[in-house]
Backbone atoms as SQL, in Angstrom:
CREATE TABLE atoms (id INTEGER PRIMARY KEY, chain TEXT, resi INTEGER, resn TEXT, atom TEXT, x REAL, y REAL, z REAL);
INSERT INTO atoms VALUES
  (1, 'A', 1, 'MET', 'N', 8.355, 75.825, 30.322),
  (2, 'A', 1, 'MET', 'CA', 9.561, 75.652, 29.558),
  (3, 'A', 1, 'MET', 'C', 9.991, 74.190, 29.543),
  (4, 'A', 2, 'GLU', 'N', 9.739, 73.535, 30.662),
  (5, 'A', 2, 'GLU', 'CA', 10.146, 72.148, 30.768),
  (6, 'A', 2, 'GLU', 'C', 9.347, 71.241, 29.835),
  (7, 'A', 3, 'SER', 'N', 8.098, 71.569, 29.595),
  (8, 'A', 3, 'SER', 'CA', 7.268, 70.751, 28.737),
  (9, 'A', 3, 'SER', 'C', 7.723, 70.800, 27.290),
  (10, 'A', 4, 'THR', 'N', 8.272, 71.914, 26.849),
  (11, 'A', 4, 'THR', 'CA', 8.750, 71.983, 25.468),
  (12, 'A', 4, 'THR', 'C', 9.968, 71.107, 25.263),
  (13, 'A', 5, 'SER', 'N', 10.827, 71.009, 26.242),
  (14, 'A', 5, 'SER', 'CA', 11.996, 70.146, 26.086),
  (15, 'A', 5, 'SER', 'C', 11.584, 68.676, 26.071),
  (16, 'A', 6, 'ASP', 'N', 10.560, 68.317, 26.860),
  (17, 'A', 6, 'ASP', 'CA', 10.056, 66.945, 26.823),
  (18, 'A', 6, 'ASP', 'C', 9.446, 66.630, 25.474),
  (19, 'A', 7, 'GLU', 'N', 8.713, 67.573, 24.911),
  (20, 'A', 7, 'GLU', 'CA', 8.121, 67.369, 23.584),
  (21, 'A', 7, 'GLU', 'C', 9.210, 67.217, 22.529),
  (22, 'A', 8, 'GLN', 'N', 10.266, 68.013, 22.638),
  (23, 'A', 8, 'GLN', 'CA', 11.358, 67.914, 21.672),
  (24, 'A', 8, 'GLN', 'C', 12.053, 66.560, 21.773),
  (25, 'A', 9, 'LYS', 'N', 12.229, 66.055, 22.995),
  (26, 'A', 9, 'LYS', 'CA', 12.853, 64.752, 23.175),
  (27, 'A', 9, 'LYS', 'C', 11.994, 63.646, 22.566),
  (28, 'A', 10, 'MET', 'N', 10.684, 63.759, 22.736),
  (29, 'A', 10, 'MET', 'CA', 9.786, 62.751, 22.172),
  (30, 'A', 10, 'MET', 'C', 9.819, 62.802, 20.658),
  (31, 'A', 11, 'MET', 'N', 9.898, 63.989, 20.091),
  (32, 'A', 11, 'MET', 'CA', 9.929, 64.125, 18.635),
  (33, 'A', 11, 'MET', 'C', 11.220, 63.559, 18.060),
  (34, 'A', 12, 'ILE', 'N', 12.298, 63.715, 18.797),
  (35, 'A', 12, 'ILE', 'CA', 13.578, 63.203, 18.310),
  (36, 'A', 12, 'ILE', 'C', 13.627, 61.680, 18.424),
  (37, 'A', 13, 'ASN', 'N', 13.117, 61.147, 19.514),
  (38, 'A', 13, 'ASN', 'CA', 13.210, 59.709, 19.761),
  (39, 'A', 13, 'ASN', 'C', 12.225, 58.881, 18.936),
  (40, 'A', 14, 'GLU', 'N', 11.038, 59.421, 18.632),
  (41, 'A', 14, 'GLU', 'CA', 10.026, 58.660, 17.900),
  (42, 'A', 14, 'GLU', 'C', 10.011, 59.073, 16.436),
  (43, 'A', 15, 'PRO', 'N', 10.178, 58.149, 15.532),
  (44, 'A', 15, 'PRO', 'CA', 10.098, 58.513, 14.115),
  (45, 'A', 15, 'PRO', 'C', 8.658, 58.852, 13.729),
  (46, 'A', 16, 'LEU', 'N', 8.528, 59.742, 12.754),
  (47, 'A', 16, 'LEU', 'CA', 7.198, 60.144, 12.307),
  (48, 'A', 16, 'LEU', 'C', 6.490, 59.011, 11.579),
  (49, 'A', 17, 'LEU', 'N', 7.206, 58.341, 10.728),
  (50, 'A', 17, 'LEU', 'CA', 6.627, 57.216, 9.985),
  (51, 'A', 17, 'LEU', 'C', 7.261, 55.923, 10.480),
  (52, 'A', 18, 'LYS', 'N', 6.470, 55.101, 11.074),
  (53, 'A', 18, 'LYS', 'CA', 6.999, 53.826, 11.546),
  (54, 'A', 18, 'LYS', 'C', 7.091, 52.864, 10.371),
  (55, 'A', 19, 'LYS', 'N', 8.254, 52.320, 10.168),
  (56, 'A', 19, 'LYS', 'CA', 8.457, 51.375, 9.075),
  (57, 'A', 19, 'LYS', 'C', 8.023, 49.988, 9.523),
  (58, 'A', 20, 'THR', 'N', 7.238, 49.364, 8.685),
  (59, 'A', 20, 'THR', 'CA', 6.814, 48.003, 8.974),
  (60, 'A', 20, 'THR', 'C', 7.727, 47.044, 8.217),
  (61, 'A', 21, 'PRO', 'N', 7.978, 45.884, 8.774),
  (62, 'A', 21, 'PRO', 'CA', 8.836, 44.930, 8.074),
  (63, 'A', 21, 'PRO', 'C', 8.162, 44.442, 6.791),
  (64, 'A', 22, 'LYS', 'N', 8.980, 44.209, 5.785),
  (65, 'A', 22, 'LYS', 'CA', 8.468, 43.730, 4.508),
  (66, 'A', 22, 'LYS', 'C', 8.472, 42.209, 4.490),
  (67, 'A', 23, 'GLY', 'N', 7.588, 41.661, 3.683),
  (68, 'A', 23, 'GLY', 'CA', 7.550, 40.217, 3.528),
  (69, 'A', 23, 'GLY', 'C', 6.851, 39.532, 4.686),
  (70, 'A', 24, 'GLY', 'N', 7.227, 38.308, 4.901),
  (71, 'A', 24, 'GLY', 'CA', 6.646, 37.562, 5.998),
  (72, 'A', 24, 'GLY', 'C', 5.329, 36.917, 5.607),
  (73, 'A', 25, 'PHE', 'N', 4.531, 36.616, 6.619),
  (74, 'A', 25, 'PHE', 'CA', 3.295, 35.880, 6.394),
  (75, 'A', 25, 'PHE', 'C', 2.214, 36.704, 5.704),
  (76, 'A', 26, 'ARG', 'N', 2.309, 38.005, 5.742),
  (77, 'A', 26, 'ARG', 'CA', 1.268, 38.786, 5.077),
  (78, 'A', 26, 'ARG', 'C', 1.373, 38.735, 3.554),
  (79, 'A', 27, 'THR', 'N', 2.497, 38.299, 3.019),
  (80, 'A', 27, 'THR', 'CA', 2.630, 38.149, 1.573),
  (81, 'A', 27, 'THR', 'C', 2.180, 36.776, 1.080),
  (82, 'A', 28, 'MET', 'N', 1.925, 35.867, 1.996),
  (83, 'A', 28, 'MET', 'CA', 1.557, 34.503, 1.607),
  (84, 'A', 28, 'MET', 'C', 0.289, 34.421, 0.758),
  (85, 'A', 29, 'PRO', 'N', -0.784, 35.174, 1.038),
  (86, 'A', 29, 'PRO', 'CA', -1.961, 35.079, 0.162),
  (87, 'A', 29, 'PRO', 'C', -1.655, 35.450, -1.290),
  (88, 'A', 30, 'PHE', 'N', -0.779, 36.429, -1.494),
  (89, 'A', 30, 'PHE', 'CA', -0.422, 36.819, -2.856),
  (90, 'A', 30, 'PHE', 'C', 0.372, 35.728, -3.562),
  (91, 'A', 31, 'ILE', 'N', 1.272, 35.100, -2.846),
  (92, 'A', 31, 'ILE', 'CA', 2.072, 34.028, -3.429),
  (93, 'A', 31, 'ILE', 'C', 1.192, 32.825, -3.758),
  (94, 'A', 32, 'ILE', 'N', 0.306, 32.469, -2.846),
  (95, 'A', 32, 'ILE', 'CA', -0.580, 31.318, -3.079),
  (96, 'A', 32, 'ILE', 'C', -1.521, 31.588, -4.244),
  (97, 'A', 33, 'ALA', 'N', -2.079, 32.796, -4.324),
  (98, 'A', 33, 'ALA', 'CA', -2.971, 33.135, -5.439),
  (99, 'A', 33, 'ALA', 'C', -2.220, 33.119, -6.763),
  (100, 'A', 34, 'ASN', 'N', -0.999, 33.639, -6.775),
  (101, 'A', 34, 'ASN', 'CA', -0.197, 33.639, -7.997),
  (102, 'A', 34, 'ASN', 'C', 0.089, 32.217, -8.456),
  (103, 'A', 35, 'GLU', 'N', 0.452, 31.351, -7.550),
  (104, 'A', 35, 'GLU', 'CA', 0.727, 29.957, -7.907),
  (105, 'A', 35, 'GLU', 'C', -0.532, 29.236, -8.377),
  (106, 'A', 36, 'ALA', 'N', -1.661, 29.529, -7.742),
  (107, 'A', 36, 'ALA', 'CA', -2.915, 28.881, -8.146),
  (108, 'A', 36, 'ALA', 'C', -3.294, 29.279, -9.568),
  (109, 'A', 37, 'PHE', 'N', -3.195, 30.569, -9.883),
  (110, 'A', 37, 'PHE', 'CA', -3.533, 31.015, -11.237),
  (111, 'A', 37, 'PHE', 'C', -2.551, 30.460, -12.268),
  (112, 'A', 38, 'GLU', 'N', -1.291, 30.333, -11.883),
  (113, 'A', 38, 'GLU', 'CA', -0.301, 29.769, -12.801),
  (114, 'A', 38, 'GLU', 'C', -0.598, 28.307, -13.085),
  (115, 'A', 39, 'LYS', 'N', -0.993, 27.554, -12.074),
  (116, 'A', 39, 'LYS', 'CA', -1.316, 26.136, -12.272),
  (117, 'A', 39, 'LYS', 'C', -2.566, 25.968, -13.130),
  (118, 'A', 40, 'VAL', 'N', -3.572, 26.803, -12.903),
  (119, 'A', 40, 'VAL', 'CA', -4.793, 26.733, -13.721),
  (120, 'A', 40, 'VAL', 'C', -4.457, 27.015, -15.183),
  (121, 'A', 41, 'ALA', 'N', -3.608, 28.011, -15.416),
  (122, 'A', 41, 'ALA', 'CA', -3.234, 28.350, -16.791),
  (123, 'A', 41, 'ALA', 'C', -2.444, 27.210, -17.443),
  (124, 'A', 42, 'SER', 'N', -1.519, 26.613, -16.712),
  (125, 'A', 42, 'SER', 'CA', -0.713, 25.552, -17.323),
  (126, 'A', 42, 'SER', 'C', -1.536, 24.292, -17.553),
  (127, 'A', 43, 'TYR', 'N', -2.459, 23.973, -16.640),
  (128, 'A', 43, 'TYR', 'CA', -3.311, 22.796, -16.861),
  (129, 'A', 43, 'TYR', 'C', -4.299, 23.038, -17.988),
  (130, 'A', 44, 'GLY', 'N', -4.709, 24.257, -18.197),
  (131, 'A', 44, 'GLY', 'CA', -5.592, 24.567, -19.316),
  (132, 'A', 44, 'GLY', 'C', -4.864, 24.560, -20.650),
  (133, 'A', 45, 'LEU', 'N', -3.568, 24.832, -20.623),
  (134, 'A', 45, 'LEU', 'CA', -2.780, 24.869, -21.848),
  (135, 'A', 45, 'LEU', 'C', -2.398, 23.478, -22.344),
  (136, 'A', 46, 'THR', 'N', -2.253, 22.534, -21.447),
  (137, 'A', 46, 'THR', 'CA', -1.739, 21.209, -21.804),
  (138, 'A', 46, 'THR', 'C', -2.563, 20.488, -22.868),
  (139, 'A', 47, 'PRO', 'N', -3.897, 20.387, -22.764),
  (140, 'A', 47, 'PRO', 'CA', -4.636, 19.688, -23.830),
  (141, 'A', 47, 'PRO', 'C', -4.520, 20.378, -25.185),
  (142, 'A', 48, 'ASN', 'N', -4.514, 21.695, -25.179),
  (143, 'A', 48, 'ASN', 'CA', -4.357, 22.417, -26.442),
  (144, 'A', 48, 'ASN', 'C', -2.975, 22.210, -27.029),
  (145, 'A', 49, 'MET', 'N', -1.976, 22.165, -26.173),
  (146, 'A', 49, 'MET', 'CA', -0.609, 22.003, -26.654),
  (147, 'A', 49, 'MET', 'C', -0.364, 20.622, -27.234),
  (148, 'A', 50, 'ILE', 'N', -0.949, 19.586, -26.639),
  (149, 'A', 50, 'ILE', 'CA', -0.755, 18.243, -27.183),
  (150, 'A', 50, 'ILE', 'C', -1.420, 18.127, -28.556),
  (151, 'A', 51, 'LEU', 'N', -2.571, 18.748, -28.721),
  (152, 'A', 51, 'LEU', 'CA', -3.211, 18.758, -30.042),
  (153, 'A', 51, 'LEU', 'C', -2.375, 19.533, -31.053),
  (154, 'A', 52, 'TYR', 'N', -1.808, 20.644, -30.619),
  (155, 'A', 52, 'TYR', 'CA', -0.961, 21.439, -31.511),
  (156, 'A', 52, 'TYR', 'C', 0.269, 20.647, -31.943),
  (157, 'A', 53, 'LEU', 'N', 0.905, 19.978, -31.001),
  (158, 'A', 53, 'LEU', 'CA', 2.091, 19.190, -31.352),
  (159, 'A', 53, 'LEU', 'C', 1.745, 18.035, -32.287),
  (160, 'A', 54, 'MET', 'N', 0.579, 17.446, -32.113),
  (161, 'A', 54, 'MET', 'CA', 0.187, 16.336, -32.971),
  (162, 'A', 54, 'MET', 'C', -0.190, 16.810, -34.371),
  (163, 'A', 55, 'ARG', 'N', -0.905, 17.915, -34.471),
  (164, 'A', 55, 'ARG', 'CA', -1.380, 18.374, -35.781),
  (165, 'A', 55, 'ARG', 'C', -0.316, 19.139, -36.568),
  (166, 'A', 56, 'GLU', 'N', 0.356, 20.078, -35.929),
  (167, 'A', 56, 'GLU', 'CA', 1.293, 20.937, -36.652),
  (168, 'A', 56, 'GLU', 'C', 2.678, 20.308, -36.814),
  (169, 'A', 57, 'TYR', 'N', 3.121, 19.598, -35.797),
  (170, 'A', 57, 'TYR', 'CA', 4.444, 18.991, -35.854),
  (171, 'A', 57, 'TYR', 'C', 4.401, 17.502, -36.147),
  (172, 'A', 58, 'HIS', 'N', 3.227, 16.955, -36.335),
  (173, 'A', 58, 'HIS', 'CA', 3.016, 15.545, -36.690),
  (174, 'A', 58, 'HIS', 'C', 3.737, 14.604, -35.725),
  (175, 'A', 59, 'MET', 'N', 3.608, 14.898, -34.443),
  (176, 'A', 59, 'MET', 'CA', 4.209, 14.037, -33.421),
  (177, 'A', 59, 'MET', 'C', 3.204, 13.001, -32.976),
  (178, 'A', 60, 'GLU', 'N', 3.733, 11.903, -32.497),
  (179, 'A', 60, 'GLU', 'CA', 2.870, 10.907, -31.868),
  (180, 'A', 60, 'GLU', 'C', 2.448, 11.431, -30.497),
  (181, 'A', 61, 'MET', 'N', 1.372, 10.880, -29.966),
  (182, 'A', 61, 'MET', 'CA', 0.881, 11.350, -28.677),
  (183, 'A', 61, 'MET', 'C', 1.910, 11.109, -27.567),
  (184, 'A', 62, 'ALA', 'N', 2.612, 9.979, -27.622),
  (185, 'A', 62, 'ALA', 'CA', 3.601, 9.671, -26.584),
  (186, 'A', 62, 'ALA', 'C', 4.766, 10.664, -26.619),
  (187, 'A', 63, 'THR', 'N', 5.225, 11.014, -27.819),
  (188, 'A', 63, 'THR', 'CA', 6.325, 11.962, -27.943),
  (189, 'A', 63, 'THR', 'C', 5.907, 13.341, -27.448),
  (190, 'A', 64, 'GLY', 'N', 4.722, 13.775, -27.856),
  (191, 'A', 64, 'GLY', 'CA', 4.218, 15.066, -27.392),
  (192, 'A', 64, 'GLY', 'C', 4.014, 15.099, -25.892),
  (193, 'A', 65, 'SER', 'N', 3.534, 14.002, -25.322),
  (194, 'A', 65, 'SER', 'CA', 3.348, 13.933, -23.868),
  (195, 'A', 65, 'SER', 'C', 4.682, 13.995, -23.141),
  (196, 'A', 66, 'ASN', 'N', 5.703, 13.341, -23.695),
  (197, 'A', 66, 'ASN', 'CA', 7.034, 13.412, -23.084),
  (198, 'A', 66, 'ASN', 'C', 7.591, 14.830, -23.114),
  (199, 'A', 67, 'ILE', 'N', 7.398, 15.518, -24.216),
  (200, 'A', 67, 'ILE', 'CA', 7.874, 16.899, -24.323),
  (201, 'A', 67, 'ILE', 'C', 7.151, 17.786, -23.310),
  (202, 'A', 68, 'LEU', 'N', 5.847, 17.628, -23.205),
  (203, 'A', 68, 'LEU', 'CA', 5.100, 18.430, -22.237),
  (204, 'A', 68, 'LEU', 'C', 5.473, 18.076, -20.800),
  (205, 'A', 69, 'PHE', 'N', 5.781, 16.815, -20.543),
  (206, 'A', 69, 'PHE', 'CA', 6.230, 16.425, -19.207),
  (207, 'A', 69, 'PHE', 'C', 7.555, 17.085, -18.870),
  (208, 'A', 70, 'LEU', 'N', 8.500, 17.075, -19.812),
  (209, 'A', 70, 'LEU', 'CA', 9.791, 17.709, -19.572),
  (210, 'A', 70, 'LEU', 'C', 9.651, 19.217, -19.388),
  (211, 'A', 71, 'TRP', 'N', 8.767, 19.830, -20.183),
  (212, 'A', 71, 'TRP', 'CA', 8.517, 21.268, -20.035),
  (213, 'A', 71, 'TRP', 'C', 7.929, 21.564, -18.660),
  (214, 'A', 72, 'SER', 'N', 6.976, 20.761, -18.221),
  (215, 'A', 72, 'SER', 'CA', 6.368, 20.950, -16.908),
  (216, 'A', 72, 'SER', 'C', 7.391, 20.751, -15.795),
  (217, 'A', 73, 'ALA', 'N', 8.228, 19.754, -15.928),
  (218, 'A', 73, 'ALA', 'CA', 9.262, 19.503, -14.922),
  (219, 'A', 73, 'ALA', 'C', 10.234, 20.676, -14.839),
  (220, 'A', 74, 'ALA', 'N', 10.626, 21.199, -15.993),
  (221, 'A', 74, 'ALA', 'CA', 11.561, 22.331, -16.007),
  (222, 'A', 74, 'ALA', 'C', 10.921, 23.580, -15.399),
  (223, 'A', 75, 'THR', 'N', 9.668, 23.847, -15.738),
  (224, 'A', 75, 'THR', 'CA', 9.029, 25.056, -15.212),
  (225, 'A', 75, 'THR', 'C', 8.707, 24.939, -13.731),
  (226, 'A', 76, 'ASN', 'N', 8.615, 23.738, -13.207),
  (227, 'A', 76, 'ASN', 'CA', 8.408, 23.583, -11.764),
  (228, 'A', 76, 'ASN', 'C', 9.716, 23.599, -10.986),
  (229, 'A', 77, 'PHE', 'N', 10.826, 23.255, -11.612),
  (230, 'A', 77, 'PHE', 'CA', 12.108, 23.179, -10.910),
  (231, 'A', 77, 'PHE', 'C', 12.931, 24.460, -11.035),
  (232, 'A', 78, 'LEU', 'N', 12.871, 25.141, -12.165),
  (233, 'A', 78, 'LEU', 'CA', 13.732, 26.302, -12.380),
  (234, 'A', 78, 'LEU', 'C', 13.480, 27.466, -11.426),
  (235, 'A', 79, 'PRO', 'N', 12.283, 27.673, -10.880),
  (236, 'A', 79, 'PRO', 'CA', 12.158, 28.727, -9.862),
  (237, 'A', 79, 'PRO', 'C', 13.038, 28.489, -8.632),
  (238, 'A', 80, 'VAL', 'N', 13.303, 27.241, -8.296),
  (239, 'A', 80, 'VAL', 'CA', 14.202, 26.952, -7.173),
  (240, 'A', 80, 'VAL', 'C', 15.616, 27.417, -7.519),
  (241, 'A', 81, 'VAL', 'N', 16.045, 27.159, -8.741),
  (242, 'A', 81, 'VAL', 'CA', 17.368, 27.597, -9.180),
  (243, 'A', 81, 'VAL', 'C', 17.436, 29.123, -9.180),
  (244, 'A', 82, 'GLY', 'N', 16.376, 29.769, -9.679),
  (245, 'A', 82, 'GLY', 'CA', 16.340, 31.228, -9.678),
  (246, 'A', 82, 'GLY', 'C', 16.372, 31.809, -8.277),
  (247, 'A', 83, 'ALA', 'N', 15.684, 31.175, -7.347),
  (248, 'A', 83, 'ALA', 'CA', 15.690, 31.659, -5.962),
  (249, 'A', 83, 'ALA', 'C', 17.077, 31.523, -5.350),
  (250, 'A', 84, 'LEU', 'N', 17.757, 30.408, -5.618),
  (251, 'A', 84, 'LEU', 'CA', 19.116, 30.241, -5.100),
  (252, 'A', 84, 'LEU', 'C', 20.073, 31.271, -5.682),
  (253, 'A', 85, 'LEU', 'N', 19.961, 31.532, -6.983),
  (254, 'A', 85, 'LEU', 'CA', 20.800, 32.552, -7.608),
  (255, 'A', 85, 'LEU', 'C', 20.511, 33.930, -7.032),
  (256, 'A', 86, 'ALA', 'N', 19.239, 34.239, -6.861),
  (257, 'A', 86, 'ALA', 'CA', 18.866, 35.562, -6.355),
  (258, 'A', 86, 'ALA', 'C', 19.352, 35.754, -4.926),
  (259, 'A', 87, 'ASP', 'N', 19.215, 34.744, -4.099),
  (260, 'A', 87, 'ASP', 'CA', 19.598, 34.883, -2.696),
  (261, 'A', 87, 'ASP', 'C', 21.110, 34.879, -2.495),
  (262, 'A', 88, 'SER', 'N', 21.822, 34.095, -3.278),
  (263, 'A', 88, 'SER', 'CA', 23.249, 33.940, -3.012),
  (264, 'A', 88, 'SER', 'C', 24.139, 34.851, -3.860),
  (265, 'A', 89, 'LEU', 'N', 23.749, 35.122, -5.090),
  (266, 'A', 89, 'LEU', 'CA', 24.665, 35.843, -5.971),
  (267, 'A', 89, 'LEU', 'C', 24.187, 37.233, -6.402),
  (268, 'A', 90, 'MET', 'N', 22.970, 37.303, -6.906),
  (269, 'A', 90, 'MET', 'CA', 22.573, 38.510, -7.623),
  (270, 'A', 90, 'MET', 'C', 21.817, 39.525, -6.784),
  (271, 'A', 91, 'GLY', 'N', 21.003, 39.098, -5.888),
  (272, 'A', 91, 'GLY', 'CA', 20.109, 40.026, -5.199),
  (273, 'A', 91, 'GLY', 'C', 18.772, 40.035, -5.897),
  (274, 'A', 92, 'ARG', 'N', 17.728, 40.390, -5.167),
  (275, 'A', 92, 'ARG', 'CA', 16.389, 40.222, -5.719),
  (276, 'A', 92, 'ARG', 'C', 16.080, 41.155, -6.880),
  (277, 'A', 93, 'PHE', 'N', 16.551, 42.409, -6.833),
  (278, 'A', 93, 'PHE', 'CA', 16.197, 43.341, -7.894),
  (279, 'A', 93, 'PHE', 'C', 16.897, 43.007, -9.204),
  (280, 'A', 94, 'TRP', 'N', 18.185, 42.637, -9.147),
  (281, 'A', 94, 'TRP', 'CA', 18.893, 42.245, -10.362),
  (282, 'A', 94, 'TRP', 'C', 18.330, 40.948, -10.931),
  (283, 'A', 95, 'MET', 'N', 17.914, 40.041, -10.065),
  (284, 'A', 95, 'MET', 'CA', 17.336, 38.783, -10.542),
  (285, 'A', 95, 'MET', 'C', 15.985, 39.019, -11.208),
  (286, 'A', 96, 'ILE', 'N', 15.174, 39.911, -10.651),
  (287, 'A', 96, 'ILE', 'CA', 13.892, 40.235, -11.270),
  (288, 'A', 96, 'ILE', 'C', 14.108, 40.878, -12.634),
  (289, 'A', 97, 'ALA', 'N', 15.077, 41.785, -12.737),
  (290, 'A', 97, 'ALA', 'CA', 15.383, 42.415, -14.022),
  (291, 'A', 97, 'ALA', 'C', 15.881, 41.383, -15.035),
  (292, 'A', 98, 'PHE', 'N', 16.770, 40.503, -14.610),
  (293, 'A', 98, 'PHE', 'CA', 17.299, 39.461, -15.490),
  (294, 'A', 98, 'PHE', 'C', 16.184, 38.528, -15.957),
  (295, 'A', 99, 'GLY', 'N', 15.337, 38.092, -15.031),
  (296, 'A', 99, 'GLY', 'CA', 14.223, 37.214, -15.384),
  (297, 'A', 99, 'GLY', 'C', 13.237, 37.877, -16.323),
  (298, 'A', 100, 'SER', 'N', 13.000, 39.168, -16.133),
  (299, 'A', 100, 'SER', 'CA', 12.080, 39.887, -17.018),
  (300, 'A', 100, 'SER', 'C', 12.631, 39.970, -18.436),
  (301, 'A', 101, 'VAL', 'N', 13.917, 40.239, -18.563),
  (302, 'A', 101, 'VAL', 'CA', 14.527, 40.322, -19.894),
  (303, 'A', 101, 'VAL', 'C', 14.496, 38.960, -20.579),
  (304, 'A', 102, 'ILE', 'N', 14.832, 37.914, -19.865),
  (305, 'A', 102, 'ILE', 'CA', 14.815, 36.566, -20.444),
  (306, 'A', 102, 'ILE', 'C', 13.392, 36.176, -20.840),
  (307, 'A', 103, 'SER', 'N', 12.435, 36.481, -19.989),
  (308, 'A', 103, 'SER', 'CA', 11.042, 36.166, -20.294),
  (309, 'A', 103, 'SER', 'C', 10.574, 36.921, -21.540),
  (310, 'A', 104, 'PHE', 'N', 10.965, 38.175, -21.659),
  (311, 'A', 104, 'PHE', 'CA', 10.601, 38.959, -22.836),
  (312, 'A', 104, 'PHE', 'C', 11.214, 38.369, -24.095),
  (313, 'A', 105, 'LEU', 'N', 12.487, 37.984, -24.029),
  (314, 'A', 105, 'LEU', 'CA', 13.156, 37.440, -25.212),
  (315, 'A', 105, 'LEU', 'C', 12.595, 36.086, -25.617),
  (316, 'A', 106, 'VAL', 'N', 12.136, 35.298, -24.650),
  (317, 'A', 106, 'VAL', 'CA', 11.554, 33.996, -24.974),
  (318, 'A', 106, 'VAL', 'C', 10.181, 34.174, -25.606),
  (319, 'A', 107, 'LYS', 'N', 9.395, 35.100, -25.085),
  (320, 'A', 107, 'LYS', 'CA', 8.042, 35.281, -25.589),
  (321, 'A', 107, 'LYS', 'C', 8.014, 36.051, -26.901),
  (322, 'A', 108, 'PHE', 'N', 8.935, 36.975, -27.077),
  (323, 'A', 108, 'PHE', 'CA', 8.964, 37.787, -28.283),
  (324, 'A', 108, 'PHE', 'C', 10.356, 37.706, -28.919),
  (325, 'A', 109, 'PRO', 'N', 10.589, 36.646, -29.699),
  (326, 'A', 109, 'PRO', 'CA', 11.933, 36.509, -30.313),
  (327, 'A', 109, 'PRO', 'C', 12.247, 37.699, -31.216),
  (328, 'A', 110, 'LEU', 'N', 13.516, 37.890, -31.460),
  (329, 'A', 110, 'LEU', 'CA', 13.952, 39.022, -32.266),
  (330, 'A', 110, 'LEU', 'C', 13.444, 38.943, -33.691),
  (331, 'A', 111, 'GLN', 'N', 13.047, 37.758, -34.143),
  (332, 'A', 111, 'GLN', 'CA', 12.523, 37.617, -35.496),
  (333, 'A', 111, 'GLN', 'C', 11.245, 38.433, -35.686),
  (334, 'A', 112, 'ASN', 'N', 10.467, 38.606, -34.633),
  (335, 'A', 112, 'ASN', 'CA', 9.212, 39.358, -34.751),
  (336, 'A', 112, 'ASN', 'C', 9.461, 40.847, -34.963),
  (337, 'A', 113, 'PHE', 'N', 10.652, 41.338, -34.607),
  (338, 'A', 113, 'PHE', 'CA', 10.930, 42.758, -34.733),
  (339, 'A', 113, 'PHE', 'C', 11.618, 43.115, -36.034),
  (340, 'A', 114, 'ILE', 'N', 12.095, 42.111, -36.766),
  (341, 'A', 114, 'ILE', 'CA', 12.756, 42.376, -38.047),
  (342, 'A', 114, 'ILE', 'C', 11.678, 42.525, -39.110),
  (343, 'A', 115, 'VAL', 'N', 11.727, 43.642, -39.809),
  (344, 'A', 115, 'VAL', 'CA', 10.699, 43.918, -40.819),
  (345, 'A', 115, 'VAL', 'C', 11.140, 43.442, -42.173);
């Protein structure tokens, strides 16, 4: 009889599913891989974009290079602003939802949906 009470105490004290902490160093490979692929994509886009700006918008090379520099600077700095907003004001899930909506609207303007 005594052994059943000990088993019951162990079952009550020990959770069935041990929760592991989220985040930390085990997420670092995913973050590094994501950043590496993003940099490869942006460096591959730059030569094509300068040609596009020169041919379609008839810009000089210096003007197009300045625009691409400003775009690169903004895309490298704005994640810091987003992280500060997410941590201090909005929370991670609301910030992810907000960023997804903004990203969708930038990539697919409403003009594409008007028939």
